[in-house]
PyMOL Python script that loads the backbone (N, CA, C, O; Angstrom):
from pymol import cmd

cmd.read_pdbstr("""\
ATOM      1  N   MET A   1     -18.598  25.101 133.831  1.00  0.00           N
ATOM      2  CA  MET A   1     -18.196  24.297 132.689  1.00  0.00           C
ATOM      3  C   MET A   1     -19.062  23.043 132.643  1.00  0.00           C
ATOM      4  O   MET A   1     -19.362  22.451 133.680  1.00  0.00           O
ATOM      5  N   GLU A   2     -19.459  22.645 131.449  1.00  0.00           N
ATOM      6  CA  GLU A   2     -20.269  21.448 131.305  1.00  0.00           C
ATOM      7  C   GLU A   2     -19.585  20.449 130.387  1.00  0.00           C
ATOM      8  O   GLU A   2     -18.818  20.813 129.496  1.00  0.00           O
ATOM      9  N   THR A   3     -19.879  19.200 130.624  1.00  0.00           N
ATOM     10  CA  THR A   3     -19.362  18.124 129.793  1.00  0.00           C
ATOM     11  C   THR A   3     -20.524  17.498 129.059  1.00  0.00           C
ATOM     12  O   THR A   3     -21.551  17.190 129.665  1.00  0.00           O
ATOM     13  N   VAL A   4     -20.374  17.307 127.754  1.00  0.00           N
ATOM     14  CA  VAL A   4     -21.409  16.687 126.936  1.00  0.00           C
ATOM     15  C   VAL A   4     -20.876  15.363 126.421  1.00  0.00           C
ATOM     16  O   VAL A   4     -19.757  15.283 125.915  1.00  0.00           O
ATOM     17  N   ILE A   5     -21.684  14.334 126.556  1.00  0.00           N
ATOM     18  CA  ILE A   5     -21.323  13.008 126.065  1.00  0.00           C
ATOM     19  C   ILE A   5     -22.115  12.752 124.797  1.00  0.00           C
ATOM     20  O   ILE A   5     -23.345  12.775 124.813  1.00  0.00           O
ATOM     21  N   LYS A   6     -21.416  12.509 123.703  1.00  0.00           N
ATOM     22  CA  LYS A   6     -22.058  12.227 122.417  1.00  0.00           C
ATOM     23  C   LYS A   6     -21.963  10.727 122.160  1.00  0.00           C
ATOM     24  O   LYS A   6     -20.878  10.150 122.214  1.00  0.00           O
ATOM     25  N   THR A   7     -23.119  10.091 121.877  1.00  0.00           N
ATOM     26  CA  THR A   7     -23.171   8.667 121.584  1.00  0.00           C
ATOM     27  C   THR A   7     -23.755   8.492 120.185  1.00  0.00           C
ATOM     28  O   THR A   7     -24.853   8.970 119.899  1.00  0.00           O
ATOM     29  N   VAL A   8     -23.019   7.808 119.322  1.00  0.00           N
ATOM     30  CA  VAL A   8     -23.468   7.545 117.961  1.00  0.00           C
ATOM     31  C   VAL A   8     -23.632   6.036 117.820  1.00  0.00           C
ATOM     32  O   VAL A   8     -22.710   5.279 118.126  1.00  0.00           O
ATOM     33  N   SER A   9     -24.813   5.592 117.352  1.00  0.00           N
ATOM     34  CA  SER A   9     -25.032   4.171 117.128  1.00  0.00           C
ATOM     35  C   SER A   9     -25.389   3.952 115.666  1.00  0.00           C
ATOM     36  O   SER A   9     -25.945   4.828 115.004  1.00  0.00           O
ATOM     37  N   GLY A  10     -25.058   2.776 115.186  1.00  0.00           N
ATOM     38  CA  GLY A  10     -25.341   2.463 113.792  1.00  0.00           C
ATOM     39  C   GLY A  10     -24.885   1.071 113.439  1.00  0.00           C
ATOM     40  O   GLY A  10     -24.693   0.223 114.311  1.00  0.00           O
ATOM     41  N   ASP A  11     -24.715   0.847 112.165  1.00  0.00           N
ATOM     42  CA  ASP A  11     -24.313  -0.451 111.637  1.00  0.00           C
ATOM     43  C   ASP A  11     -23.039  -0.285 110.820  1.00  0.00           C
ATOM     44  O   ASP A  11     -22.790   0.775 110.246  1.00  0.00           O
ATOM     45  N   ALA A  12     -22.243  -1.336 110.775  1.00  0.00           N
ATOM     46  CA  ALA A  12     -21.018  -1.301 109.985  1.00  0.00           C
ATOM     47  C   ALA A  12     -20.887  -2.585 109.176  1.00  0.00           C
ATOM     48  O   ALA A  12     -21.190  -3.673 109.666  1.00  0.00           O
ATOM     49  N   ALA A  13     -20.444  -2.451 107.957  1.00  0.00           N
ATOM     50  CA  ALA A  13     -20.084  -3.604 107.131  1.00  0.00           C
ATOM     51  C   ALA A  13     -18.568  -3.710 107.166  1.00  0.00           C
ATOM     52  O   ALA A  13     -17.865  -2.702 107.091  1.00  0.00           O
ATOM     53  N   TYR A  14     -18.071  -4.921 107.278  1.00  0.00           N
ATOM     54  CA  TYR A  14     -16.631  -5.094 107.395  1.00  0.00           C
ATOM     55  C   TYR A  14     -16.163  -6.327 106.636  1.00  0.00           C
ATOM     56  O   TYR A  14     -16.953  -7.206 106.293  1.00  0.00           O
ATOM     57  N   ILE A  15     -14.865  -6.370 106.382  1.00  0.00           N
ATOM     58  CA  ILE A  15     -14.208  -7.488 105.712  1.00  0.00           C
ATOM     59  C   ILE A  15     -13.041  -7.894 106.594  1.00  0.00           C
ATOM     60  O   ILE A  15     -12.306  -7.033 107.078  1.00  0.00           O
ATOM     61  N   THR A  16     -12.859  -9.194 106.813  1.00  0.00           N
ATOM     62  CA  THR A  16     -11.697  -9.665 107.557  1.00  0.00           C
ATOM     63  C   THR A  16     -10.837 -10.527 106.655  1.00  0.00           C
ATOM     64  O   THR A  16     -11.335 -11.200 105.752  1.00  0.00           O
ATOM     65  N   GLU A  17      -9.526 -10.496 106.915  1.00  0.00           N
ATOM     66  CA  GLU A  17      -8.574 -11.340 106.187  1.00  0.00           C
ATOM     67  C   GLU A  17      -7.603 -11.947 107.172  1.00  0.00           C
ATOM     68  O   GLU A  17      -7.181 -11.299 108.130  1.00  0.00           O
ATOM     69  N   GLN A  18      -7.247 -13.210 106.926  1.00  0.00           N
ATOM     70  CA  GLN A  18      -6.281 -13.910 107.750  1.00  0.00           C
ATOM     71  C   GLN A  18      -5.658 -15.009 106.907  1.00  0.00           C
ATOM     72  O   GLN A  18      -6.336 -15.629 106.088  1.00  0.00           O
ATOM     73  N   GLU A  19      -4.381 -15.247 107.104  1.00  0.00           N
ATOM     74  CA  GLU A  19      -3.671 -16.250 106.313  1.00  0.00           C
ATOM     75  C   GLU A  19      -3.550 -17.565 107.079  1.00  0.00           C
ATOM     76  O   GLU A  19      -3.322 -17.588 108.289  1.00  0.00           O
ATOM     77  N   PHE A  20      -3.712 -18.665 106.328  1.00  0.00           N
ATOM     78  CA  PHE A  20      -3.577 -20.020 106.851  1.00  0.00           C
ATOM     79  C   PHE A  20      -2.707 -20.819 105.887  1.00  0.00           C
ATOM     80  O   PHE A  20      -2.528 -20.420 104.737  1.00  0.00           O
ATOM     81  N   SER A  21      -2.170 -21.938 106.347  1.00  0.00           N
ATOM     82  CA  SER A  21      -1.289 -22.735 105.489  1.00  0.00           C
ATOM     83  C   SER A  21      -2.048 -23.737 104.627  1.00  0.00           C
ATOM     84  O   SER A  21      -1.470 -24.324 103.712  1.00  0.00           O
ATOM     85  N   SER A  22      -3.360 -23.944 104.910  1.00  0.00           N
ATOM     86  CA  SER A  22      -4.141 -24.867 104.085  1.00  0.00           C
ATOM     87  C   SER A  22      -5.613 -24.459 104.129  1.00  0.00           C
ATOM     88  O   SER A  22      -6.045 -23.715 105.009  1.00  0.00           O
ATOM     89  N   VAL A  23      -6.365 -24.966 103.158  1.00  0.00           N
ATOM     90  CA  VAL A  23      -7.801 -24.709 103.107  1.00  0.00           C
ATOM     91  C   VAL A  23      -8.473 -25.335 104.328  1.00  0.00           C
ATOM     92  O   VAL A  23      -9.391 -24.746 104.899  1.00  0.00           O
ATOM     93  N   ASP A  24      -8.027 -26.513 104.727  1.00  0.00           N
ATOM     94  CA  ASP A  24      -8.611 -27.191 105.884  1.00  0.00           C
ATOM     95  C   ASP A  24      -8.411 -26.367 107.162  1.00  0.00           C
ATOM     96  O   ASP A  24      -9.343 -26.217 107.952  1.00  0.00           O
ATOM     97  N   ASP A  25      -7.209 -25.837 107.368  1.00  0.00           N
ATOM     98  CA  ASP A  25      -6.965 -24.988 108.533  1.00  0.00           C
ATOM     99  C   ASP A  25      -7.835 -23.732 108.494  1.00  0.00           C
ATOM    100  O   ASP A  25      -8.387 -23.324 109.516  1.00  0.00           O
ATOM    101  N   ALA A  26      -7.954 -23.133 107.338  1.00  0.00           N
ATOM    102  CA  ALA A  26      -8.774 -21.927 107.209  1.00  0.00           C
ATOM    103  C   ALA A  26     -10.244 -22.241 107.473  1.00  0.00           C
ATOM    104  O   ALA A  26     -10.932 -21.479 108.152  1.00  0.00           O
ATOM    105  N   TYR A  27     -10.720 -23.352 106.941  1.00  0.00           N
ATOM    106  CA  TYR A  27     -12.113 -23.739 107.126  1.00  0.00           C
ATOM    107  C   TYR A  27     -12.428 -23.969 108.601  1.00  0.00           C
ATOM    108  O   TYR A  27     -13.492 -23.576 109.079  1.00  0.00           O
ATOM    109  N   HIS A  28     -11.509 -24.602 109.319  1.00  0.00           N
ATOM    110  CA  HIS A  28     -11.718 -24.910 110.734  1.00  0.00           C
ATOM    111  C   HIS A  28     -11.150 -23.834 111.662  1.00  0.00           C
ATOM    112  O   HIS A  28     -11.186 -23.973 112.885  1.00  0.00           O
ATOM    113  N   ASN A  29     -10.624 -22.761 111.065  1.00  0.00           N
ATOM    114  CA  ASN A  29     -10.097 -21.620 111.817  1.00  0.00           C
ATOM    115  C   ASN A  29      -9.042 -22.058 112.845  1.00  0.00           C
ATOM    116  O   ASN A  29      -9.112 -21.680 114.015  1.00  0.00           O
ATOM    117  N   ARG A  30      -8.076 -22.849 112.400  1.00  0.00           N
ATOM    118  CA  ARG A  30      -7.030 -23.303 113.306  1.00  0.00           C
ATOM    119  C   ARG A  30      -5.647 -23.031 112.706  1.00  0.00           C
ATOM    120  O   ARG A  30      -5.473 -23.008 111.488  1.00  0.00           O
ATOM    121  N   ASN A  31      -4.693 -22.829 113.576  1.00  0.00           N
ATOM    122  CA  ASN A  31      -3.296 -22.580 113.199  1.00  0.00           C
ATOM    123  C   ASN A  31      -3.127 -21.408 112.228  1.00  0.00           C
ATOM    124  O   ASN A  31      -2.507 -21.576 111.177  1.00  0.00           O
ATOM    125  N   PRO A  32      -3.657 -20.233 112.550  1.00  0.00           N
ATOM    126  CA  PRO A  32      -3.482 -19.096 111.633  1.00  0.00           C
ATOM    127  C   PRO A  32      -2.018 -18.666 111.571  1.00  0.00           C
ATOM    128  O   PRO A  32      -1.289 -18.754 112.559  1.00  0.00           O
ATOM    129  N   LEU A  33      -1.604 -18.202 110.401  1.00  0.00           N
ATOM    130  CA  LEU A  33      -0.239 -17.707 110.214  1.00  0.00           C
ATOM    131  C   LEU A  33      -0.129 -16.228 110.567  1.00  0.00           C
ATOM    132  O   LEU A  33       0.956 -15.746 110.895  1.00  0.00           O
ATOM    133  N   THR A  34      -1.240 -15.509 110.501  1.00  0.00           N
ATOM    134  CA  THR A  34      -1.254 -14.077 110.808  1.00  0.00           C
ATOM    135  C   THR A  34      -2.442 -13.763 111.711  1.00  0.00           C
ATOM    136  O   THR A  34      -3.377 -14.557 111.823  1.00  0.00           O
ATOM    137  N   ASN A  35      -2.398 -12.614 112.344  1.00  0.00           N
ATOM    138  CA  ASN A  35      -3.554 -12.125 113.092  1.00  0.00           C
ATOM    139  C   ASN A  35      -4.622 -11.685 112.111  1.00  0.00           C
ATOM    140  O   ASN A  35      -4.320 -11.313 110.977  1.00  0.00           O
ATOM    141  N   VAL A  36      -5.858 -11.727 112.545  1.00  0.00           N
ATOM    142  CA  VAL A  36      -6.958 -11.297 111.683  1.00  0.00           C
ATOM    143  C   VAL A  36      -6.878  -9.781 111.482  1.00  0.00           C
ATOM    144  O   VAL A  36      -6.609  -9.033 112.422  1.00  0.00           O
ATOM    145  N   LYS A  37      -7.113  -9.345 110.254  1.00  0.00           N
ATOM    146  CA  LYS A  37      -7.127  -7.928 109.914  1.00  0.00           C
ATOM    147  C   LYS A  37      -8.547  -7.585 109.472  1.00  0.00           C
ATOM    148  O   LYS A  37      -9.077  -8.199 108.546  1.00  0.00           O
ATOM    149  N   ALA A  38      -9.161  -6.604 110.133  1.00  0.00           N
ATOM    150  CA  ALA A  38     -10.521  -6.187 109.805  1.00  0.00           C
ATOM    151  C   ALA A  38     -10.498  -4.805 109.168  1.00  0.00           C
ATOM    152  O   ALA A  38      -9.791  -3.909 109.629  1.00  0.00           O
ATOM    153  N   THR A  39     -11.268  -4.643 108.118  1.00  0.00           N
ATOM    154  CA  THR A  39     -11.403  -3.368 107.418  1.00  0.00           C
ATOM    155  C   THR A  39     -12.879  -3.011 107.347  1.00  0.00           C
ATOM    156  O   THR A  39     -13.693  -3.807 106.879  1.00  0.00           O
ATOM    157  N   VAL A  40     -13.225  -1.817 107.810  1.00  0.00           N
ATOM    158  CA  VAL A  40     -14.615  -1.359 107.728  1.00  0.00           C
ATOM    159  C   VAL A  40     -14.836  -0.828 106.316  1.00  0.00           C
ATOM    160  O   VAL A  40     -14.105   0.045 105.849  1.00  0.00           O
ATOM    161  N   SER A  41     -15.847  -1.362 105.647  1.00  0.00           N
ATOM    162  CA  SER A  41     -16.099  -0.964 104.257  1.00  0.00           C
ATOM    163  C   SER A  41     -17.239   0.036 104.128  1.00  0.00           C
ATOM    164  O   SER A  41     -17.316   0.765 103.140  1.00  0.00           O
ATOM    165  N   ASP A  42     -18.135   0.075 105.131  1.00  0.00           N
ATOM    166  CA  ASP A  42     -19.274   0.992 105.052  1.00  0.00           C
ATOM    167  C   ASP A  42     -19.861   1.154 106.456  1.00  0.00           C
ATOM    168  O   ASP A  42     -19.867   0.211 107.247  1.00  0.00           O
ATOM    169  N   ILE A  43     -20.345   2.340 106.752  1.00  0.00           N
ATOM    170  CA  ILE A  43     -21.042   2.560 108.017  1.00  0.00           C
ATOM    171  C   ILE A  43     -22.341   3.305 107.757  1.00  0.00           C
ATOM    172  O   ILE A  43     -22.462   4.058 106.791  1.00  0.00           O
ATOM    173  N   ARG A  44     -23.306   3.082 108.633  1.00  0.00           N
ATOM    174  CA  ARG A  44     -24.582   3.797 108.565  1.00  0.00           C
ATOM    175  C   ARG A  44     -24.906   4.253 109.982  1.00  0.00           C
ATOM    176  O   ARG A  44     -25.008   3.435 110.897  1.00  0.00           O
ATOM    177  N   ILE A  45     -25.066   5.544 110.155  1.00  0.00           N
ATOM    178  CA  ILE A  45     -25.416   6.099 111.459  1.00  0.00           C
ATOM    179  C   ILE A  45     -26.924   6.082 111.589  1.00  0.00           C
ATOM    180  O   ILE A  45     -27.637   6.664 110.771  1.00  0.00           O
ATOM    181  N   ASN A  46     -27.411   5.405 112.631  1.00  0.00           N
ATOM    182  CA  ASN A  46     -28.851   5.314 112.863  1.00  0.00           C
ATOM    183  C   ASN A  46     -29.348   6.353 113.844  1.00  0.00           C
ATOM    184  O   ASN A  46     -30.484   6.815 113.736  1.00  0.00           O
ATOM    185  N   ASN A  47     -28.506   6.730 114.810  1.00  0.00           N
ATOM    186  CA  ASN A  47     -28.981   7.609 115.864  1.00  0.00           C
ATOM    187  C   ASN A  47     -27.790   8.330 116.496  1.00  0.00           C
ATOM    188  O   ASN A  47     -26.709   7.758 116.638  1.00  0.00           O
ATOM    189  N   THR A  48     -28.000   9.580 116.867  1.00  0.00           N
ATOM    190  CA  THR A  48     -27.005  10.354 117.603  1.00  0.00           C
ATOM    191  C   THR A  48     -27.695  10.963 118.809  1.00  0.00           C
ATOM    192  O   THR A  48     -28.732  11.615 118.682  1.00  0.00           O
ATOM    193  N   LYS A  49     -27.106  10.746 119.994  1.00  0.00           N
ATOM    194  CA  LYS A  49     -27.664  11.290 121.228  1.00  0.00           C
ATOM    195  C   LYS A  49     -26.611  12.130 121.929  1.00  0.00           C
ATOM    196  O   LYS A  49     -25.413  11.859 121.855  1.00  0.00           O
ATOM    197  N   TYR A  50     -27.099  13.162 122.615  1.00  0.00           N
ATOM    198  CA  TYR A  50     -26.226  14.030 123.403  1.00  0.00           C
ATOM    199  C   TYR A  50     -26.709  13.997 124.841  1.00  0.00           C
ATOM    200  O   TYR A  50     -27.902  14.154 125.100  1.00  0.00           O
ATOM    201  N   LYS A  51     -25.790  13.793 125.781  1.00  0.00           N
ATOM    202  CA  LYS A  51     -26.139  13.785 127.199  1.00  0.00           C
ATOM    203  C   LYS A  51     -25.314  14.844 127.902  1.00  0.00           C
ATOM    204  O   LYS A  51     -24.101  14.934 127.714  1.00  0.00           O
ATOM    205  N   LEU A  52     -25.984  15.639 128.708  1.00  0.00           N
ATOM    206  CA  LEU A  52     -25.310  16.640 129.515  1.00  0.00           C
ATOM    207  C   LEU A  52     -24.968  16.002 130.850  1.00  0.00           C
ATOM    208  O   LEU A  52     -25.853  15.548 131.575  1.00  0.00           O
ATOM    209  N   LYS A  53     -23.688  15.970 131.170  1.00  0.00           N
ATOM    210  CA  LYS A  53     -23.235  15.369 132.413  1.00  0.00           C
ATOM    211  C   LYS A  53     -23.160  16.448 133.481  1.00  0.00           C
ATOM    212  O   LYS A  53     -22.479  17.459 133.308  1.00  0.00           O
ATOM    213  N   ASN A  54     -23.863  16.229 134.584  1.00  0.00           N
ATOM    214  CA  ASN A  54     -23.843  17.158 135.699  1.00  0.00           C
ATOM    215  C   ASN A  54     -22.542  16.928 136.458  1.00  0.00           C
ATOM    216  O   ASN A  54     -22.350  15.869 137.056  1.00  0.00           O
ATOM    217  N   GLU A  55     -21.656  17.905 136.437  1.00  0.00           N
ATOM    218  CA  GLU A  55     -20.341  17.762 137.052  1.00  0.00           C
ATOM    219  C   GLU A  55     -20.400  17.606 138.559  1.00  0.00           C
ATOM    220  O   GLU A  55     -19.490  17.019 139.144  1.00  0.00           O
ATOM    221  N   ASN A  56     -21.448  18.114 139.212  1.00  0.00           N
ATOM    222  CA  ASN A  56     -21.534  18.055 140.672  1.00  0.00           C
ATOM    223  C   ASN A  56     -21.943  16.685 141.194  1.00  0.00           C
ATOM    224  O   ASN A  56     -21.453  16.250 142.236  1.00  0.00           O
ATOM    225  N   THR A  57     -22.832  16.003 140.486  1.00  0.00           N
ATOM    226  CA  THR A  57     -23.349  14.727 140.979  1.00  0.00           C
ATOM    227  C   THR A  57     -23.067  13.566 140.040  1.00  0.00           C
ATOM    228  O   THR A  57     -23.441  12.431 140.335  1.00  0.00           O
ATOM    229  N   ASN A  58     -22.411  13.831 138.909  1.00  0.00           N
ATOM    230  CA  ASN A  58     -22.142  12.825 137.885  1.00  0.00           C
ATOM    231  C   ASN A  58     -23.414  12.219 137.303  1.00  0.00           C
ATOM    232  O   ASN A  58     -23.368  11.142 136.708  1.00  0.00           O
ATOM    233  N   GLU A  59     -24.555  12.903 137.469  1.00  0.00           N
ATOM    234  CA  GLU A  59     -25.791  12.463 136.847  1.00  0.00           C
ATOM    235  C   GLU A  59     -25.788  12.890 135.393  1.00  0.00           C
ATOM    236  O   GLU A  59     -25.139  13.868 135.023  1.00  0.00           O
ATOM    237  N   ARG A  60     -26.519  12.150 134.572  1.00  0.00           N
ATOM    238  CA  ARG A  60     -26.614  12.486 133.156  1.00  0.00           C
ATOM    239  C   ARG A  60     -28.055  12.812 132.825  1.00  0.00           C
ATOM    240  O   ARG A  60     -28.976  12.121 133.262  1.00  0.00           O
ATOM    241  N   ARG A  61     -28.248  13.871 132.049  1.00  0.00           N
ATOM    242  CA  ARG A  61     -29.565  14.240 131.556  1.00  0.00           C
ATOM    243  C   ARG A  61     -29.540  14.139 130.037  1.00  0.00           C
ATOM    244  O   ARG A  61     -28.592  14.592 129.395  1.00  0.00           O
ATOM    245  N   ASP A  62     -30.583  13.544 129.464  1.00  0.00           N
ATOM    246  CA  ASP A  62     -30.689  13.491 128.007  1.00  0.00           C
ATOM    247  C   ASP A  62     -31.039  14.861 127.481  1.00  0.00           C
ATOM    248  O   ASP A  62     -31.875  15.562 128.051  1.00  0.00           O
ATOM    249  N   ARG A  63     -30.398  15.241 126.394  1.00  0.00           N
ATOM    250  CA  ARG A  63     -30.692  16.513 125.748  1.00  0.00           C
ATOM    251  C   ARG A  63     -30.715  16.271 124.245  1.00  0.00           C
ATOM    252  O   ARG A  63     -29.772  15.716 123.681  1.00  0.00           O
ATOM    253  N   GLN A  64     -31.794  16.690 123.605  1.00  0.00           N
ATOM    254  CA  GLN A  64     -31.914  16.559 122.166  1.00  0.00           C
ATOM    255  C   GLN A  64     -31.192  17.719 121.496  1.00  0.00           C
ATOM    256  O   GLN A  64     -31.146  18.816 122.054  1.00  0.00           O
ATOM    257  N   PRO A  65     -30.622  17.499 120.300  1.00  0.00           N
ATOM    258  CA  PRO A  65     -29.980  18.607 119.586  1.00  0.00           C
ATOM    259  C   PRO A  65     -30.983  19.723 119.293  1.00  0.00           C
ATOM    260  O   PRO A  65     -32.168  19.472 119.076  1.00  0.00           O
ATOM    261  N   ASN A  66     -30.488  20.946 119.292  1.00  0.00           N
ATOM    262  CA  ASN A  66     -31.280  22.139 118.965  1.00  0.00           C
ATOM    263  C   ASN A  66     -32.408  22.372 119.960  1.00  0.00           C
ATOM    264  O   ASN A  66     -33.454  22.901 119.583  1.00  0.00           O
ATOM    265  N   SER A  67     -32.223  21.989 121.227  1.00  0.00           N
ATOM    266  CA  SER A  67     -33.281  22.267 122.202  1.00  0.00           C
ATOM    267  C   SER A  67     -32.721  23.111 123.332  1.00  0.00           C
ATOM    268  O   SER A  67     -33.449  23.458 124.263  1.00  0.00           O
TER     269      SER A  67
END
""", "prot")
cmd.dss("prot")
cmd.show_as("cartoon", "prot")
cmd.util.cbc("prot")
cmd.orient("prot")
């Protein structure tokens, strides 16, 4: 049996929202009324890699797709 580790790297665009009781508090990021909520609006995958993990020695070998 073999284990394959898939690693995907890329970029993400996100939006955060948090409530404050005044503009001054929001500007200085102090005394928030809520926890910050982050929403991912877009992602771009730049690279995908597959690594074959050797179960006997825990070594990893790089393997390209379709090879």
